[in-house]
C-alpha positions, 0 to 999 in steps of 0.5 A: 601882154596876154596870160600865154605871154606871161607864162613863157615868159616866166618859165624861161626866165626861171629856166635861165636862172637856173642855167646861170646858177648851174654854170657858176656853180659847176663850173669844175665840174664839166660833166655835170654841168652838161647834165643839169643843163640838158636835164633844165632845156628838157624841163623847159621844153616840156613847161613850154609844151605843157603851157601852149595845151593846158592853154589851147582851151582858150582858144577854143573858147576865143573860136567859139566867142567869135562865131556867136559874135558873127551869128555864125551858128552853122559852124564848128569847132575842129575836133581834139585828140585829147580827151579832156579838150574834145570834150569841151569841143563837143560841148561848144559843137552842141551848143552851136547846134542847139543856137542854129536850131532855135534861130532856124526855128525863130526864122521860119515862125518870124517868116510865118508870122510875116506872111500871116500879117500881110495876108490877114485882112485884119489891121494890125498895129504895134507900138513902140515902147514909146506909143510910137508905131513901129509896125503896121501890116498891109492892110493898116497901110491901107486904112491909115492911108484911107482914112488917116482921121480914125487914128484919133478913134483909135488911139481913144480905145482902151487897154483891153477892150474892143470898141466900134468905130466908124471912117468918115466914108460910113464904113465901120470897124471893131478895134480891140487895143491888146499889150505883149511884153518885150524885154520886160516891158509892155507894148502895145497892139492894135487889132482893126477888122471892118465890119464885112458883109457877113459880120453886118448881115449878122449883125442886122439879123439881131436888130432884124429879131430884136425889132420884129418882137418889139413891134409884135407886142406894140402893136398888139398893145396899140391895137387892143388899147385903142379898141379899150379907148374906143369903147370908153368914148361910149361912156362920155354921154353919160358925165356931165358936159364940163367932166364929158369935155375933158374926159374926151380930150384925155381920150384923145390924147393917149389915142394920138400917142398910141398912133405915135407909138405905132408910128414909131415901130412902123418905121423901124420895121421899114428897115428891117423888111427893106426888099432887096434892091431891084438895079436899073439904069437911071440918071441920079439927077432925074432924082434930084430934081423931082426931090428938088421940085417936092421941096421947094416950096417947103424950103421957100416957106421957110426962108431957105435958099436951095441951091442946085449944081447940075451935072447933065453929062452924069452917066447912069447908075446901077441903082433902085430909084424907089429905095434911093429916092427914099433914103435922099429924102431923108437926107434932105429932110435932115438938112431942112430940119437942121437948118430950121434948128440952127436958126433957132441958136444963131439967127444971123446964120445963112441958111441955105441947102447947096446940091451938088452933083460931080462926074469925074472918070466914070465915078458918081459924086453927090453932095448935100451941103447945109448951114445947120452945122450939127455935127460939128462936135459929133464923133464920127462913129455916132453917126449912121447907128440906130437911135442916135440924132442930133434934131429934138424929137429925133428917133435916129431912124432916118439915117439908119435907113440911109445906111442900109440903103447905101450899103446894099447899093454898095455906094459909098458915103459919108457925112461930117462937118466941112469945116467951115460952118457946114454939114456934108453929106456924099455918096459916091457910085461908079457908072454902068 
């Protein structure tokens, strides 16, 4: 039973009792009894009317609650001629108006945010409270579809830090992890931005300046030191024979280190001073034929078998033959040295290098496999970065040169362990 019904029942019961008492006590005076009964009926009518008006705000409150529950913020309560009740209705309507405006503003902001997330080239990944992905924009979906292996690298990015990560196809990304609070609890998100040509140019410009300064200083020092060392050799005749021999050997060793330092800097400056590629239609199989002819004898003398899956139907590619040939020479040389290095640690492995050229729907794909498998435990983000190498005595310049050449041609490429004890370098390009 509601409060309204309880009040009505109480008022009616009280008046009925009083009316019965009046009838019993004033039966002998009919006129007085009738007047009192009329007064009680009027009192009952007024009491019922006052209760209805007193409880009328509860009805408006119920309607207001229903509107909030159904989120009908654009609706309004009908006004009342009663002053106090009118103030309450006006208060409810003003609250509805404010909620409606805030809801409209939030909807506009949410719509803008959704359009912004879809239009931005950066990948945005939002996680729920349990660390599961709850929101992906189009860029993030494409990133995970094309490079699912990146997720392990993304999970390893610490909160509040920015890191560079690399995909197997050679693409590089800058990733940053942040957090926001939702209902008082933190949630993480990731912003992943691919290094575009502009960003790579900015990065390369920094490397260029650094290497040019280093090359200038080192070359000047090497030239001056070499001249001084040559001058010192004139004093060799003034020493005893045994001392002169040791003196000459020491000078020769220092000169040799000077030459190697100069060659090291020269290899770096070669990457910096690389000319823009002059693209001409060229057959990739012809380039590989020349490279295989060049390395056939060195591989045979080292006991390394070469396999060549040639595709005579592969179409021509727009490329700079000289630059691409130099890059592929680096790849083949790395493969040969990887097999040799692995043979020392695992003499029983098969010593093989295999080249496979495939044409598929106008796309040409070249793969270079080796059984060295030196990349089995190497994180993908470390490949193609300056100074990183898996070879003993390596300098980390060869793959940097390969990355630069592939990037300037617009070819897709990747370098990774295949999982079956081999390493694969793969480049993909569209035909003319």
